[in-house]
C-alpha positions as CSV (number, residue, x, y, z in Angstrom):
1,X,116.2,147.8,134.6
2,X,116.8,147.0,131.3
3,X,113.6,146.2,129.2
4,X,114.8,145.8,125.6
5,X,118.3,145.2,123.8
6,X,120.8,148.2,123.3
7,X,121.0,149.3,119.7
8,X,123.9,151.2,120.0
9,X,126.1,148.0,120.7
10,X,128.2,148.8,116.9
11,X,128.6,152.1,118.4
12,X,130.1,150.8,121.2
13,X,132.4,148.6,119.9
14,X,133.9,150.5,117.7
15,X,134.7,153.0,120.3
16,X,136.1,150.6,122.7
17,X,139.9,151.1,123.1
18,X,140.6,147.5,124.4
19,X,139.8,146.4,120.6
20,X,141.8,146.9,118.0
21,X,139.9,149.2,114.9
22,X,137.4,146.4,113.4
23,X,137.2,145.9,109.7
24,X,134.2,147.3,107.6
25,X,132.6,144.0,107.0
26,X,132.6,143.2,111.0
27,X,131.5,146.0,112.0
28,X,128.5,146.2,109.3
29,X,128.1,142.4,110.4
30,X,127.7,143.2,114.1
31,X,125.2,146.1,113.3
32,X,123.1,143.2,111.2
33,X,123.1,140.8,114.3
34,X,122.1,143.0,116.8
35,X,119.4,144.8,115.1
36,X,118.2,141.6,114.1
37,X,118.3,140.3,117.7
38,X,117.0,143.2,118.9
39,X,113.9,142.6,116.7
40,X,113.3,138.6,117.5
41,X,113.9,139.3,121.4
42,X,110.5,142.0,120.9
43,X,108.7,139.3,118.7
44,X,109.4,136.8,121.5
45,X,111.7,134.6,119.4
46,X,114.4,134.0,122.5
47,X,116.2,131.2,121.3
48,X,116.9,133.0,117.5
49,X,117.5,136.1,119.6
50,X,120.7,133.8,121.9
51,X,121.6,132.7,118.9
52,X,122.2,135.6,116.9
53,X,124.2,137.8,120.0
54,X,126.4,134.5,120.6
55,X,127.1,134.7,116.7
56,X,127.8,138.7,117.6
57,X,130.1,137.8,120.7
58,X,132.5,136.3,118.5
59,X,133.5,140.1,116.7
60,X,133.4,141.8,120.8
61,X,132.2,140.4,123.6
62,X,130.4,143.3,124.9
63,X,128.7,143.3,128.1
64,X,125.5,143.9,127.0
65,X,125.4,141.1,124.4
66,X,125.7,138.6,127.5
67,X,123.2,140.6,130.1
68,X,120.4,140.1,126.9
69,X,121.5,136.3,126.7
70,X,120.4,136.1,130.0
71,X,117.4,138.0,129.9
72,X,116.5,135.7,126.8
73,X,116.9,132.3,128.7
74,X,115.0,133.7,131.5
75,X,112.1,134.6,129.4
76,X,112.4,130.9,128.2
77,X,112.4,129.7,131.8
78,X,115.6,127.8,131.5
79,X,116.2,129.1,135.0
80,X,119.7,127.3,135.2
81,X,121.5,128.7,132.2
82,X,120.2,132.4,132.8
83,X,121.6,132.1,136.7
84,X,125.1,130.9,134.9
85,X,124.8,134.0,132.5
86,X,124.1,137.0,134.7
87,X,126.6,135.4,137.4
88,X,129.3,135.4,135.2
89,X,127.9,138.5,133.8
90,X,127.9,140.8,137.4
91,X,131.6,139.2,137.5
92,X,133.1,141.3,134.6
93,X,135.0,144.7,135.1
94,X,133.4,146.2,132.3
95,X,129.8,146.0,133.5
96,X,128.5,149.5,134.8
97,X,127.3,149.7,138.5
98,X,123.9,150.5,137.6
99,X,123.6,147.2,135.0
100,X,125.7,145.0,137.9
101,X,122.8,146.1,139.9
102,X,120.0,145.4,137.8
103,X,121.5,141.6,136.7
104,X,121.8,141.2,140.8
105,X,118.0,141.8,141.0
106,X,117.2,139.2,138.4
107,X,119.3,136.6,139.5
108,X,117.6,136.8,143.1
109,X,114.1,136.7,141.4
110,X,115.5,133.4,139.5
111,X,115.2,132.0,142.4
112,X,111.7,131.0,142.2
113,X,112.2,130.1,139.1
114,X,110.3,127.0,137.1
115,X,112.6,125.0,134.5
116,X,110.7,125.1,131.1
117,X,111.4,123.6,127.8
118,X,109.6,122.8,124.4
119,X,108.6,119.3,123.4
120,X,108.1,118.9,119.5
121,X,107.6,115.7,118.5
122,X,107.1,114.4,115.1
123,X,105.0,111.4,114.0
124,X,105.2,108.6,111.6
125,X,102.7,107.4,110.7
126,X,100.8,111.5,110.4
127,X,98.1,110.1,111.9
128,X,99.4,109.1,114.8
129,X,97.6,110.1,118.4
130,X,99.5,111.6,121.2
131,X,99.1,111.4,124.9
132,X,101.1,112.7,127.4
133,X,101.4,110.8,130.8
134,X,98.0,108.4,128.7
135,X,95.5,112.0,129.5
136,X,96.8,115.1,127.6
137,X,96.4,115.3,124.4
138,X,99.3,116.5,122.3
139,X,100.3,117.6,118.3
140,X,102.4,116.5,116.2
141,X,105.1,118.9,115.4
142,X,104.1,121.2,117.4
143,X,106.0,122.7,120.6
144,X,104.5,122.1,124.0
145,X,106.0,123.6,126.8
146,X,106.4,121.4,129.6
147,X,107.9,121.9,133.0
148,X,110.8,119.6,134.5
149,X,110.0,116.7,135.4
150,X,109.7,113.1,133.8
151,X,106.8,112.5,131.2
152,X,105.5,109.7,129.0
153,X,104.2,109.9,125.7
154,X,102.2,107.6,124.4
155,X,101.5,107.0,120.5
156,X,99.3,105.1,118.5
157,X,97.2,105.3,115.3
158,X,94.8,102.4,113.5
159,X,97.0,99.5,111.9
160,X,99.9,100.0,113.9
161,X,101.6,98.6,117.2
162,X,101.3,101.3,120.0
163,X,104.5,103.0,121.4
164,X,105.3,104.7,124.8
165,X,108.5,107.1,125.3
166,X,109.8,108.5,128.3
167,X,110.7,112.1,128.6
168,X,112.7,113.5,131.1
169,X,113.0,117.6,131.8
170,X,115.8,119.0,133.6
171,X,118.4,122.1,134.8
172,X,120.4,120.7,132.0
173,X,118.0,119.6,129.1
174,X,117.7,121.6,126.1
175,X,114.4,121.5,124.5
176,X,113.4,118.2,123.4
177,X,112.8,116.2,119.9
178,X,110.5,113.5,119.5
179,X,111.0,110.9,116.7
180,X,108.0,108.5,116.8
181,X,107.8,105.4,114.4
182,X,105.3,103.5,115.0
183,X,105.8,99.4,113.7
184,X,102.5,97.9,111.3
185,X,100.5,96.2,113.6
186,X,100.4,92.3,112.0
187,X,104.2,92.1,112.9
188,X,103.8,88.3,112.0
189,X,102.6,86.6,109.1
190,X,103.2,83.5,107.5
191,X,100.7,81.9,104.8
192,X,100.5,78.9,102.5
193,X,102.6,76.8,105.1
194,X,102.7,72.9,103.6
195,X,102.1,71.2,106.7
196,X,105.0,68.1,107.0
197,X,103.9,64.6,107.1
198,X,104.7,62.5,110.1
199,X,106.9,59.9,109.5
200,X,104.5,57.7,111.6
201,X,101.7,57.3,109.5
202,X,100.3,54.4,108.3
203,X,98.9,55.0,105.1
204,X,101.3,55.1,102.5
205,X,102.9,51.8,103.5
206,X,99.6,50.2,104.0
207,X,98.9,52.0,100.5
208,X,101.1,50.7,98.3
209,X,101.2,47.1,100.3
210,X,97.9,46.7,98.7
211,X,98.4,47.9,95.9
212,X,101.1,44.9,95.5
213,X,98.8,42.5,96.8
214,X,96.1,43.8,94.3
215,X,98.5,43.6,91.6
216,X,100.2,40.1,92.7
217,X,96.6,38.8,92.6
218,X,96.0,40.0,89.1
219,X,99.1,39.0,87.6
220,X,98.3,35.5,89.3
221,X,94.8,35.5,87.6
222,X,96.2,36.5,83.8
223,X,98.5,33.7,84.9
224,X,96.4,30.9,85.8
225,X,94.2,31.9,82.9
226,X,96.6,31.5,80.3
227,X,97.3,28.8,81.0
228,X,93.9,26.8,81.7
229,X,93.8,25.6,77.7
230,X,97.1,23.5,78.4
231,X,95.9,21.8,81.6
232,X,92.2,20.8,79.9
233,X,94.2,18.8,77.0
234,X,96.4,17.0,79.5
235,X,93.3,15.9,81.9
236,X,92.2,12.7,80.2
237,X,88.7,12.1,81.2
238,X,86.3,15.0,80.1
239,X,83.8,15.3,83.5
240,X,87.6,15.5,84.9
241,X,88.1,18.1,82.5
242,X,85.1,20.1,83.6
243,X,85.7,19.6,86.9
244,X,88.9,21.2,86.9
245,X,87.9,23.9,84.5
246,X,85.3,25.0,86.5
247,X,87.5,25.5,90.0
248,X,90.3,27.1,87.8
249,X,87.5,29.8,86.7
250,X,86.6,30.0,90.2
251,X,89.8,31.1,91.3
252,X,90.8,32.9,88.3
253,X,87.8,35.3,89.1
254,X,88.3,35.4,92.8
255,X,91.6,36.4,91.9
256,X,90.6,39.1,89.6
257,X,88.0,40.5,91.9
258,X,90.4,40.4,94.9
259,X,93.1,42.3,93.3
260,X,91.0,44.8,92.0
261,X,89.7,45.2,95.1
262,X,92.4,45.2,96.9
263,X,94.5,47.3,94.6
264,X,91.3,50.1,94.2
265,X,91.8,50.1,98.9
266,X,95.4,50.4,98.1
267,X,94.9,53.4,95.5
268,X,92.5,55.2,97.8
269,X,94.6,54.8,100.7
270,X,97.7,56.5,98.8
271,X,95.1,59.1,97.2
272,X,93.9,60.0,100.6
273,X,97.5,60.7,102.0
274,X,98.5,62.9,98.7
275,X,95.1,64.9,99.1
276,X,96.3,65.4,103.2
277,X,99.8,66.5,102.0
278,X,98.4,69.6,100.3
279,X,97.4,70.6,103.8
280,X,98.7,74.4,104.4
281,X,98.3,76.9,107.6
282,X,98.5,80.5,107.6
283,X,99.4,82.3,110.8
284,X,98.9,86.4,112.3
285,X,99.9,88.0,114.9
286,X,98.2,90.7,115.8
287,X,98.6,92.8,118.7
288,X,94.9,91.8,120.1
289,X,94.8,88.3,118.9
290,X,96.8,85.7,117.3
291,X,94.4,84.0,114.8
292,X,95.5,80.5,113.1
293,X,93.7,79.6,109.7
294,X,94.2,75.5,108.7
295,X,93.4,74.5,105.0
296,X,92.9,71.2,103.6
């Protein structure tokens, strides 16, 4: 059974009668790709190995390339793809008998293979805390190997709304890259909202009515005061004149005082209403509370 990638693929390629003589550039590229693939395989970078060998197959589809692609899938526990690759390999006419037997043995051992994939979570914000299935901590931007199945990834951070993501791994999955982007915790804020006045508010009408009545009383007092001298000339008797003058003075005083009181009351009500028109409210919605602030 093979335990390492072949290093003589370029030589085999050059001597193959089934292919036309390659260009020098193709030969050099083929050598470079297979040599680097052997190195990445030994280093455990199987994904890179598959990438390099697949590129080499475009130049020449030597069976050893397919075999070692299958071995790379097997090493990553990409069981279904390993089985598919080895199944195609053993059916090739250009595969030596001993190599076909080795691949058949690998196919048999893959019956108990458990699918695995890498999960990598990119976090925004950077201080995001991750939990797998609510209990196992995960690190941002760090690949984590998971077996076939369904998972939940909980993402949370101070000042942000938490989120939960679903991850499903099966035989047809690729490695999974998940991007979390949490929304700020304060998702709705309304500041300094003027509270509209109720159209049924009695204060505007009452206030202006009192101001109007008070002003009318003051005007009446002024008119009566201005005409008091004329009226006194028309009265014949002195006593009667004095009596009428006293009555007028009382009426004028009452009009002045009443008008002033009514006007002041109306003005006070209007000031009260106008002060209330500056009322404002602030609403803040957070994941754990809803707060409402009322200003007046």
